[in-house]
C-alpha positions as CSV (number, residue, x, y, z in Angstrom):
1,M,-37.0,0.3,-32.2
2,R,-33.3,-0.7,-31.9
3,R,-32.4,-3.9,-33.5
4,R,-30.8,-6.5,-31.2
5,I,-27.7,-8.1,-32.7
6,W,-26.2,-11.2,-31.0
7,T,-22.5,-11.5,-31.0
8,A,-20.6,-14.8,-31.4
9,A,-19.8,-14.7,-27.7
10,V,-23.5,-14.4,-26.8
11,L,-24.5,-17.2,-29.1
12,L,-21.8,-19.4,-27.5
13,A,-23.2,-18.5,-24.0
14,V,-26.7,-19.4,-25.1
15,G,-25.4,-22.8,-26.3
16,A,-23.7,-23.4,-23.1
17,G,-26.9,-22.7,-21.1
18,F,-26.1,-19.1,-19.9
19,A,-28.7,-16.4,-20.3
20,P,-27.5,-13.4,-22.5
21,V,-27.1,-10.1,-20.9
22,A,-28.2,-6.7,-22.2
23,A,-24.6,-5.4,-22.2
24,A,-23.9,-7.6,-25.2
25,E,-26.2,-5.6,-27.4
26,A,-24.4,-4.0,-30.3
27,T,-24.2,-0.2,-30.8
28,P,-23.7,1.7,-34.0
29,H,-20.0,1.9,-33.0
30,G,-19.5,-1.8,-32.3
31,P,-20.2,-4.3,-29.5
32,G,-21.5,-2.8,-26.2
33,P,-19.5,-3.3,-23.0
34,L,-19.1,-6.9,-21.9
35,P,-18.0,-8.5,-18.6
36,L,-14.2,-8.8,-18.6
37,E,-14.2,-12.6,-18.6
38,R,-16.3,-12.6,-21.8
39,L,-13.4,-10.8,-23.5
40,F,-10.7,-13.2,-22.4
41,D,-8.6,-14.1,-25.4
42,N,-5.3,-15.4,-23.9
43,R,-4.3,-18.1,-21.5
44,A,-1.5,-17.3,-19.1
45,V,-1.7,-20.2,-16.6
46,S,-0.8,-23.8,-17.2
47,D,-0.6,-26.9,-15.0
48,D,3.0,-28.0,-14.5
49,T,2.1,-31.4,-16.0
50,A,0.8,-29.7,-19.3
51,P,2.8,-26.5,-19.7
52,A,2.1,-26.3,-23.5
53,D,-1.6,-25.8,-22.8
54,A,-1.0,-22.0,-22.2
55,D,0.9,-19.4,-24.2
56,F,1.0,-16.2,-22.3
57,D,3.9,-14.4,-24.1
58,G,3.6,-15.7,-27.7
59,A,6.7,-17.8,-27.2
60,G,5.0,-20.6,-25.1
61,G,5.8,-19.2,-21.7
62,S,3.2,-19.3,-18.9
63,L,2.5,-19.0,-15.2
64,S,2.5,-22.1,-13.0
65,A,-0.9,-23.0,-11.6
66,Q,0.8,-24.8,-8.7
67,D,2.9,-21.7,-7.9
68,L,-0.2,-19.6,-7.8
69,N,-2.1,-22.0,-5.6
70,A,0.9,-22.2,-3.2
71,A,0.7,-18.4,-3.0
72,G,-3.0,-18.5,-2.2
73,W,-4.1,-17.2,-5.6
74,T,-6.6,-19.9,-6.3
75,P,-9.2,-19.7,-9.1
76,G,-12.1,-17.5,-8.2
77,R,-10.3,-16.1,-5.1
78,S,-11.1,-12.5,-4.1
79,L,-7.9,-10.7,-3.4
80,G,-7.5,-7.5,-1.4
81,V,-4.7,-5.3,-2.8
82,E,-4.3,-1.6,-2.1
83,R,-7.8,-1.3,-0.7
84,A,-9.3,-2.8,-3.9
85,R,-10.9,-6.2,-4.3
86,L,-10.0,-8.1,-7.5
87,T,-11.0,-11.7,-8.3
88,W,-8.4,-14.1,-9.7
89,P,-10.1,-15.6,-12.8
90,V,-12.1,-18.7,-12.2
91,S,-10.7,-20.0,-15.5
92,A,-7.0,-19.7,-14.4
93,G,-5.4,-23.0,-15.3
94,A,-8.3,-24.3,-17.3
95,G,-8.9,-21.9,-20.2
96,P,-8.5,-18.2,-21.3
97,D,-7.9,-16.1,-18.2
98,N,-6.9,-12.7,-19.4
99,V,-7.5,-10.2,-22.3
100,R,-4.8,-8.5,-24.3
101,A,-5.9,-4.8,-24.1
102,N,-6.8,-3.2,-27.4
103,G,-9.6,-0.8,-26.8
104,Q,-12.2,-3.4,-25.7
105,R,-15.2,-2.0,-23.7
106,V,-15.7,-3.6,-20.4
107,R,-18.8,-3.5,-18.4
108,V,-18.0,-1.9,-15.0
109,S,-20.3,-0.3,-12.5
110,G,-19.8,1.6,-9.3
111,R,-18.5,4.8,-7.7
112,G,-15.1,5.1,-6.2
113,D,-11.8,6.9,-6.1
114,A,-9.8,4.6,-8.5
115,L,-9.9,1.8,-11.0
116,A,-7.8,-1.2,-10.0
117,F,-6.3,-3.4,-12.7
118,L,-4.6,-6.8,-12.2
119,V,-2.1,-6.8,-15.0
120,A,1.2,-7.9,-16.5
121,G,3.0,-7.0,-19.7
122,T,4.7,-9.4,-22.1
123,G,7.3,-8.4,-24.6
124,G,8.4,-5.6,-22.3
125,D,6.6,-3.0,-20.2
126,A,3.3,-2.3,-21.9
127,R,1.7,1.2,-21.7
128,G,-1.5,2.6,-23.3
129,S,-4.3,5.0,-22.7
130,G,-8.0,4.2,-22.2
131,V,-11.3,5.8,-21.4
132,V,-13.7,5.7,-18.4
133,R,-17.3,6.3,-19.3
134,Y,-19.8,7.5,-16.6
135,A,-23.5,7.1,-16.3
136,D,-24.1,10.8,-16.8
137,G,-22.5,10.7,-20.2
138,S,-19.1,12.2,-19.3
139,R,-15.8,10.4,-19.7
140,S,-12.2,10.7,-18.6
141,A,-9.0,9.4,-19.9
142,Y,-6.4,7.4,-18.1
143,T,-3.0,5.9,-18.8
144,L,-2.0,2.4,-17.6
145,T,1.4,0.7,-17.4
146,A,1.8,-3.0,-17.0
147,P,5.3,-4.0,-16.1
148,D,6.8,-7.0,-17.9
149,W,5.9,-10.3,-16.3
150,R,9.6,-11.4,-16.3
151,T,11.6,-8.2,-15.9
152,G,9.3,-5.7,-14.3
153,P,10.3,-4.2,-10.9
154,L,9.9,-6.6,-7.9
155,A,9.4,-3.5,-5.7
156,T,6.0,-2.9,-7.1
157,K,4.8,-6.4,-7.9
158,S,1.8,-7.8,-6.1
159,V,3.1,-11.4,-6.3
160,A,6.2,-13.0,-7.6
161,L,6.2,-16.7,-8.5
162,P,9.4,-18.9,-8.6
163,H,9.0,-20.5,-12.0
164,R,8.1,-20.0,-15.6
165,N,6.5,-22.8,-17.5
166,T,7.6,-23.5,-21.1
167,P,6.6,-26.3,-23.7
168,D,10.0,-27.8,-22.9
169,G,9.5,-27.8,-19.2
170,Q,9.7,-25.6,-16.1
171,L,12.4,-23.0,-15.6
172,L,13.6,-21.4,-12.4
173,D,12.7,-17.9,-13.6
174,R,10.7,-15.5,-11.5
175,T,7.4,-14.3,-12.9
176,R,5.4,-11.4,-11.7
177,L,1.9,-9.9,-11.6
178,Y,0.9,-6.3,-10.7
179,V,-1.9,-4.3,-9.5
180,A,-2.1,-0.8,-10.9
181,T,-4.7,1.9,-9.9
182,V,-5.7,4.9,-11.9
183,P,-7.8,7.8,-10.5
184,V,-11.4,8.3,-11.6
185,R,-13.8,11.2,-11.1
186,A,-14.9,10.9,-7.5
187,G,-18.7,10.5,-6.9
188,R,-19.6,9.7,-10.5
189,R,-21.0,6.3,-11.3
190,I,-18.9,4.4,-13.8
191,S,-20.8,2.6,-16.5
192,S,-17.9,1.1,-18.6
193,V,-14.2,1.2,-19.2
194,E,-12.4,1.1,-22.5
195,L,-9.2,-0.8,-22.1
196,P,-5.9,0.8,-23.2
197,R,-4.8,0.8,-26.8
198,V,-1.1,-0.2,-26.7
199,T,1.5,0.9,-29.2
200,G,4.8,-0.9,-29.8
201,G,5.6,-4.5,-29.6
202,A,4.6,-5.2,-26.0
203,A,1.2,-6.6,-24.9
204,L,-0.8,-5.4,-21.9
205,H,-2.7,-8.3,-20.3
206,V,-5.6,-7.6,-18.0
207,F,-6.8,-10.4,-15.6
208,A,-9.2,-8.5,-13.4
209,L,-10.7,-5.0,-13.1
210,S,-12.8,-3.4,-10.4
211,V,-13.8,0.0,-9.0
212,R,-12.1,0.8,-5.8
213,A,-14.7,2.1,-3.4
214,A,-13.9,5.4,-1.7
215,A,-13.2,4.9,2.0
216,T,-15.9,7.4,3.0
217,G,-16.9,7.2,6.7
218,W,-13.5,6.1,7.8
219,T,-10.4,7.9,9.3
220,G,-7.1,6.3,9.7
221,T,-5.9,6.6,13.3
222,W,-2.7,4.6,13.1
223,S,-0.6,3.1,10.3
224,A,2.8,1.6,9.6
225,S,4.5,1.0,6.3
226,T,5.8,-2.5,5.5
227,A,9.6,-2.0,5.5
228,G,10.8,-5.4,4.5
229,Y,10.3,-9.2,4.7
230,T,12.3,-10.8,7.4
231,T,12.6,-14.0,9.4
232,V,10.5,-14.1,12.5
233,G,9.8,-16.5,15.3
234,P,9.3,-19.0,13.9
235,W,5.7,-18.8,15.3
236,A,3.2,-21.7,15.3
237,D,0.1,-21.7,17.5
238,R,1.2,-18.4,18.9
239,T,-0.7,-15.1,19.5
240,V,0.9,-11.9,18.6
241,R,-0.2,-8.8,20.6
242,L,0.9,-5.5,19.1
243,V,0.8,-2.1,20.9
244,V,-0.1,0.8,18.7
245,H,-1.0,4.4,19.4
246,T,-4.0,6.2,18.1
247,S,-4.3,9.7,16.8
248,A,-8.1,10.2,16.2
249,G,-10.8,8.4,18.1
250,G,-14.1,6.9,17.0
251,P,-17.1,4.7,17.9
252,R,-16.2,1.8,15.5
253,V,-13.0,0.2,14.5
254,R,-11.4,-2.0,11.8
255,I,-7.9,-3.2,11.3
256,R,-5.8,-3.9,8.2
257,L,-3.4,-6.9,7.8
258,D,-1.0,-6.9,4.9
259,N,1.0,-9.9,3.6
260,T,3.1,-7.5,1.4
261,F,6.2,-8.9,-0.3
262,A,5.3,-12.5,0.8
263,S,5.5,-15.6,-1.3
264,T,3.3,-17.8,0.9
265,P,-0.1,-17.2,2.6
266,V,-0.5,-16.6,6.3
267,R,-3.5,-17.9,8.3
268,I,-5.1,-15.8,10.9
269,G,-7.0,-17.9,13.4
270,S,-8.7,-15.1,15.4
271,A,-8.1,-11.4,16.2
272,S,-9.2,-8.8,18.7
273,V,-8.7,-5.2,19.8
274,A,-8.5,-3.7,23.2
275,V,-7.3,-0.6,25.1
276,Q,-4.0,-1.3,26.8
277,E,-3.9,-1.3,30.6
278,A,-0.2,-2.0,31.1
279,G,2.2,-4.2,29.2
280,A,0.4,-7.0,27.5
281,A,-2.7,-6.6,29.8
282,A,-5.9,-5.2,28.4
283,R,-8.4,-2.8,30.0
284,G,-11.4,-5.0,29.9
285,A,-12.1,-8.0,27.7
286,P,-10.7,-7.6,24.2
287,V,-13.4,-7.2,21.5
288,P,-13.2,-10.0,18.9
289,L,-12.8,-9.1,15.2
290,T,-14.2,-11.0,12.2
291,F,-13.2,-11.1,8.6
292,R,-16.1,-11.1,6.1
293,G,-18.1,-12.8,8.9
294,A,-15.6,-15.4,9.8
295,R,-13.5,-15.7,12.9
296,G,-10.2,-15.8,11.0
297,T,-8.9,-15.4,7.5
298,Q,-6.1,-16.3,5.1
299,L,-3.8,-13.7,3.7
300,P,-2.6,-14.7,0.2
301,A,0.8,-13.7,-0.8
302,G,0.9,-10.0,-1.5
303,A,-2.7,-9.4,-0.4
304,Q,-4.4,-7.7,2.5
305,E,-7.6,-8.1,4.5
306,F,-9.7,-5.6,6.5
307,S,-11.5,-6.8,9.5
308,D,-15.3,-6.2,9.7
309,P,-16.3,-3.0,11.4
310,V,-17.1,-3.5,15.0
311,S,-18.6,-1.2,17.7
312,F,-15.7,-0.3,20.0
313,S,-15.0,3.1,21.5
314,V,-11.5,3.9,20.3
315,P,-10.0,6.7,22.5
316,A,-7.9,9.3,20.8
317,D,-4.2,9.6,21.7
318,A,-4.1,6.2,23.5
319,N,-2.5,2.8,23.2
320,L,-4.4,-0.1,21.7
321,L,-3.6,-3.8,21.8
322,V,-4.2,-5.6,18.5
323,S,-3.9,-9.3,18.9
324,F,-4.0,-12.1,16.3
325,H,-3.5,-15.9,16.6
326,L,-1.2,-17.6,14.1
327,P,-2.3,-21.3,14.1
328,E,0.1,-22.4,11.4
329,P,3.9,-22.0,11.2
330,V,5.1,-18.5,10.2
331,A,8.9,-18.3,9.8
332,A,9.0,-15.0,7.7
333,A,6.7,-12.0,7.6
334,P,6.4,-8.5,6.3
335,V,7.4,-6.1,9.1
336,H,7.8,-2.5,10.1
337,S,11.1,-2.7,11.8
338,E,11.3,0.4,13.9
339,A,8.3,0.3,16.1
340,V,10.0,2.2,19.0
341,Q,7.5,0.4,21.0
342,Q,7.5,-3.0,22.8
343,S,4.9,-5.6,21.7
344,Y,4.3,-9.2,22.8
345,V,4.1,-12.9,21.7
346,S,2.4,-15.5,23.6
347,G,3.2,-19.1,24.4
348,P,1.3,-21.8,22.7
349,G,-2.5,-21.2,22.1
350,D,-5.0,-18.7,21.0
351,H,-4.9,-15.9,23.6
352,A,-6.4,-13.1,21.5
353,G,-9.5,-13.0,23.7
354,E,-7.7,-12.8,27.1
355,A,-7.5,-9.5,29.0
356,A,-4.6,-10.8,31.1
357,G,-1.1,-10.5,29.8
358,A,0.4,-13.5,31.6
359,A,0.3,-15.7,28.4
360,Y,2.5,-13.2,26.6
361,T,6.0,-14.4,27.5
362,A,8.2,-12.9,24.8
363,T,8.6,-9.4,23.4
364,L,8.8,-7.8,20.0
365,S,10.5,-4.5,18.8
366,Y,8.8,-4.5,15.4
367,W,5.2,-4.7,14.0
368,P,4.6,-7.7,11.7
369,L,1.6,-7.9,9.3
370,L,-0.5,-5.1,10.9
371,T,-0.5,-2.0,8.7
372,G,-3.5,0.1,9.8
373,V,-6.3,0.8,12.3
374,D,-9.2,2.9,11.1
375,V,-12.1,4.5,13.1
376,A,-15.6,5.3,11.9
377,G,-16.4,8.9,11.2
378,G,-14.0,11.8,11.5
379,P,-12.7,14.2,8.9
380,G,-10.1,11.9,7.1
381,S,-6.4,11.5,7.3
382,V,-3.1,13.3,6.8
383,V,-0.3,11.0,5.7
384,L,3.3,11.8,6.6
385,L,5.6,10.1,4.0
386,G,9.1,10.0,5.5
387,D,12.3,8.3,6.6
388,S,13.7,7.5,10.1
389,I,13.1,11.0,11.4
390,T,9.3,10.5,10.8
391,D,9.6,6.9,12.0
392,G,10.8,8.3,15.4
393,V,14.2,6.6,15.5
394,H,16.0,7.8,18.7
395,S,12.9,9.1,20.3
396,T,12.1,7.6,23.7
397,Q,11.0,4.1,23.6
398,G,7.3,3.6,24.3
399,A,6.7,7.2,25.0
400,N,5.1,8.1,21.6
401,R,7.2,11.2,21.1
402,R,7.6,10.9,17.3
403,W,6.9,14.2,15.6
404,P,3.7,12.7,14.0
405,N,2.5,11.8,17.6
406,V,3.1,15.3,18.7
407,L,1.3,16.7,15.7
408,A,-1.7,14.5,16.3
409,T,-1.9,15.7,19.9
410,R,-1.8,19.3,18.6
411,L,-4.7,18.6,16.2
412,L,-6.8,17.1,19.0
413,A,-6.2,20.1,21.2
414,Q,-7.6,22.7,18.8
415,R,-10.8,23.5,16.8
416,R,-9.4,25.8,14.0
417,V,-9.0,23.0,11.5
418,P,-10.4,19.4,11.4
419,R,-9.0,16.9,13.8
420,F,-7.5,14.7,11.2
421,G,-6.1,11.3,11.8
422,V,-2.3,11.3,11.5
423,L,-0.8,8.4,9.6
424,N,2.9,7.8,10.1
425,Q,4.3,6.3,6.9
426,G,8.0,6.8,7.8
427,I,10.5,4.0,7.2
428,S,14.0,4.1,8.7
429,A,16.7,4.3,6.0
430,N,14.1,5.0,3.3
431,K,14.9,6.9,0.1
432,V,13.0,8.9,-2.5
433,V,14.3,7.3,-5.6
434,A,16.1,4.0,-4.7
435,D,15.0,0.8,-3.0
436,R,16.8,-0.3,0.1
437,Y,14.8,-3.5,0.4
438,P,14.8,-5.2,-3.1
439,G,11.1,-5.9,-2.9
440,D,11.2,-9.7,-3.0
441,G,12.4,-12.5,-0.8
442,I,13.7,-12.6,2.8
443,S,16.1,-9.9,3.5
444,T,17.8,-8.3,6.5
445,D,17.4,-4.8,5.0
446,T,14.3,-3.1,6.3
447,G,14.8,0.3,4.6
448,G,11.8,-0.4,2.4
449,V,11.2,0.2,-1.3
450,S,11.6,3.8,-2.5
451,A,9.0,6.4,-1.7
452,L,8.2,6.4,-5.5
453,H,7.6,2.6,-5.4
454,R,5.5,2.6,-2.2
455,L,3.5,5.8,-3.0
456,D,0.4,4.0,-4.2
457,R,0.3,1.5,-1.3
458,D,1.4,3.8,1.5
459,V,-0.4,7.1,0.5
460,F,-3.1,6.7,-2.2
461,A,-4.6,3.5,-0.7
462,Q,-4.9,4.9,2.8
463,P,-8.4,5.7,4.0
464,S,-9.9,9.2,3.3
465,V,-6.5,10.9,2.7
466,R,-6.8,14.6,2.4
467,T,-3.2,15.8,2.5
468,V,0.3,14.3,2.2
469,V,3.4,15.7,3.8
470,V,6.7,14.6,2.0
471,F,9.7,14.8,4.3
472,Q,12.5,12.7,2.7
473,G,15.8,13.1,0.8
474,V,18.5,12.9,3.5
475,N,19.2,9.2,2.9
476,D,19.4,9.8,-0.9
477,V,22.1,12.5,-0.6
478,R,23.9,10.6,2.2
479,W,24.3,7.7,-0.1
480,G,25.5,9.6,-3.1
481,A,22.4,10.7,-5.0
482,F,22.5,14.0,-6.8
483,A,20.0,16.7,-6.0
484,G,18.5,16.6,-9.5
485,Q,17.6,12.9,-9.0
486,V,15.9,13.6,-5.7
487,T,14.0,16.6,-7.0
488,A,12.9,14.7,-10.0
489,G,11.5,12.1,-7.6
490,L,9.8,14.7,-5.5
491,R,8.2,16.2,-8.6
492,E,6.8,12.9,-9.6
493,I,5.3,12.4,-6.1
494,V,3.7,15.8,-6.4
495,D,2.3,15.1,-9.9
496,R,0.9,11.7,-9.0
497,A,-0.6,13.0,-5.8
498,H,-2.2,16.0,-7.5
499,A,-3.7,13.6,-10.1
500,R,-5.5,11.9,-7.1
501,G,-6.8,15.2,-5.8
502,L,-4.5,15.4,-2.8
503,K,-2.9,18.5,-1.3
504,V,0.9,17.9,-1.1
505,I,3.1,19.7,1.4
506,G,6.9,19.5,1.1
507,A,9.4,19.6,4.0
508,T,12.9,20.7,3.8
509,V,15.7,18.2,4.6
510,T,17.3,18.8,8.1
511,P,21.0,19.2,8.5
512,C,23.3,16.4,9.6
513,E,27.0,17.5,9.6
514,G,29.0,15.4,12.0
515,E,27.3,12.1,11.0
516,S,29.8,9.9,9.0
517,L,27.9,10.0,5.7
518,C,27.0,13.6,5.9
519,T,30.0,14.8,4.0
520,A,30.6,18.2,2.4
521,A,29.5,16.8,-0.9
522,A,26.2,15.5,0.6
523,E,25.6,18.8,2.3
524,A,25.9,20.6,-1.1
525,Q,23.2,18.3,-2.5
526,R,21.0,18.7,0.6
527,V,21.2,22.5,0.2
528,A,20.2,22.2,-3.5
529,V,17.3,19.9,-2.6
530,N,16.0,22.4,-0.1
531,A,16.3,25.3,-2.5
532,Y,14.1,23.3,-4.9
533,V,11.5,22.5,-2.1
534,R,11.3,26.2,-1.2
535,G,11.1,27.3,-4.8
536,R,7.9,28.1,-6.6
537,G,8.6,25.6,-9.4
538,S,8.4,22.5,-7.1
539,G,4.7,22.2,-7.4
540,F,4.2,21.8,-3.6
541,D,1.0,23.3,-2.2
542,G,2.9,24.5,0.8
543,V,6.3,24.1,2.6
544,L,7.4,23.2,6.1
545,D,10.8,24.5,6.6
546,F,12.1,21.9,9.0
547,D,15.7,22.8,8.1
548,A,15.2,26.2,9.5
549,V,13.6,24.9,12.7
550,V,16.4,22.7,13.8
551,R,19.6,24.0,12.2
552,D,22.3,25.8,14.3
553,P,22.1,29.5,13.2
554,A,25.9,29.8,13.7
555,H,26.6,26.6,11.8
556,P,23.6,25.9,9.3
557,A,25.0,22.5,8.2
558,R,24.7,21.2,11.7
559,M,21.7,20.6,14.0
560,R,21.3,22.6,17.1
561,A,22.8,20.8,20.1
562,E,19.6,20.9,22.2
563,F,17.7,19.1,19.3
564,D,20.4,16.5,18.5
565,S,19.8,12.9,19.7
566,G,23.6,12.6,19.8
567,D,24.2,11.0,16.3
568,H,23.9,14.4,14.5
569,L,21.3,12.9,12.1
570,H,18.2,12.2,14.2
571,P,16.6,14.8,16.4
572,G,15.9,13.7,19.9
573,D,12.6,14.2,21.7
574,A,13.0,18.0,21.9
575,G,13.9,18.3,18.2
576,L,11.0,16.2,17.1
577,R,8.6,18.3,19.3
578,A,10.1,21.4,17.7
579,L,9.3,20.0,14.2
580,A,5.7,19.3,15.1
581,D,5.2,22.6,16.9
582,S,6.5,24.5,13.9
583,V,3.6,23.2,11.7
584,D,0.9,25.8,11.0
585,L,-2.0,23.4,11.3
586,R,-4.0,25.4,8.7
587,I,-1.6,24.1,6.0
588,L,-2.9,20.6,6.5
589,S,-6.5,21.4,5.4
590,P,-7.2,20.6,1.7
């Protein structure tokens, strides 16, 4: 019979009135897995009135409890980030709230497609390797990086706070927290996780850990990437009604709202979905949406919320109206700037449940807060990671003639391959390796963070992704990047996507001679990027030669006149249709 050995932590729990758990039992190799909070050995959060109570970085620095509360990160709050749910420690601001990773075994249970960690590094970026153990006795290794809490990239942070507390007082110095996900073996039940062992002088702090459930049973029918954080409205007691176009249809629906890049929460009073009749008018009464059973929800800074699934017949290849009431002032919001579609804002009041459009007296040319619409069932989704050409810039306003729309229509009209949902993750002005939007604060630049920096959020966290098509690079070379920089970024995208089990298709960069930034030097880099994409060493699982589709055979550096929108960079409707029509649909199947 195995002898039970009580650890000091268990004895303390008994003394405090908590029942011990079997996970605290020792093994011949040391303590068994414990809940993460039982391993907390560091305090990161202090009250502004008592900053010396915490020492996150070994030099007396700490996060401000007041800043966190203002961002909506209150103790015990469940936060949705990148389709995972993570709980901000109940003890934040009152005691130890994180563990310095050093091989500790954490009790974790569940099946999913990734592990999600809420982390930060101190003393520099912290990196280490850990182990996932499964109920069937197998294991897999993972590598985790926690960017430094003061100097890590703002482009990938989950939340940034305006202050750093020190024993000598508060400093105006931005601090950051990050969510990082690592792939796990799909379908296998996880039993425990060994935290990374970190080498070097940096420390890797873990605040929360969870298994991200696979999005089985859902297909993404529409999406939009957050391109920046801009001034809006201001809106107070207004209802926003957004027009979005579906790809796949289904019998149930849910929406996703993201407060990406934000520093303050946003309150949603109510929300609904309907089929568009015309303008802001719905075809029939809008169907009300709930959030974890409630009529509305609050979106903490940097967090997201899914609505509860609701029975609603979503037609394929049709316009929906997604409406949500904003009862409190909203002066800035995360946006997708190039909607190529007119949406609406009401006068005062909650008009989300109204079929008539009379209350919607103002129009919008962008999509704020809404980033996804999913339908139940279906075969999963194809993600198109791109720039303005994928975004549909210079296609006909409101006509849904972006090449992703044409591709979705082709999929619906055939039976040779699954009728995947098509998710358009194009951002106008976006680059592969450099950020246009800096990733924090209000900005007029809505070119987004780089494809590398948004890959986890815009591709890996999408529902039931099967294949990703990467069609980017022209903005990098137009703005002076060398081909080697772009191809290194493309290779990283391929490697990271393959680690998630995704098929990755590369698309060649289309010509743009005649546009002001498409110089001879840029053209030479474009040609070199395309040679890499077409080559066997790129790692792509297939290639779409979009360059060959639209180039002028007599002048390969230039787009064919009948495909040119007029600016020599963006194809018009005919050119976008030619891109979509050139895709062998079989290449999209995993």
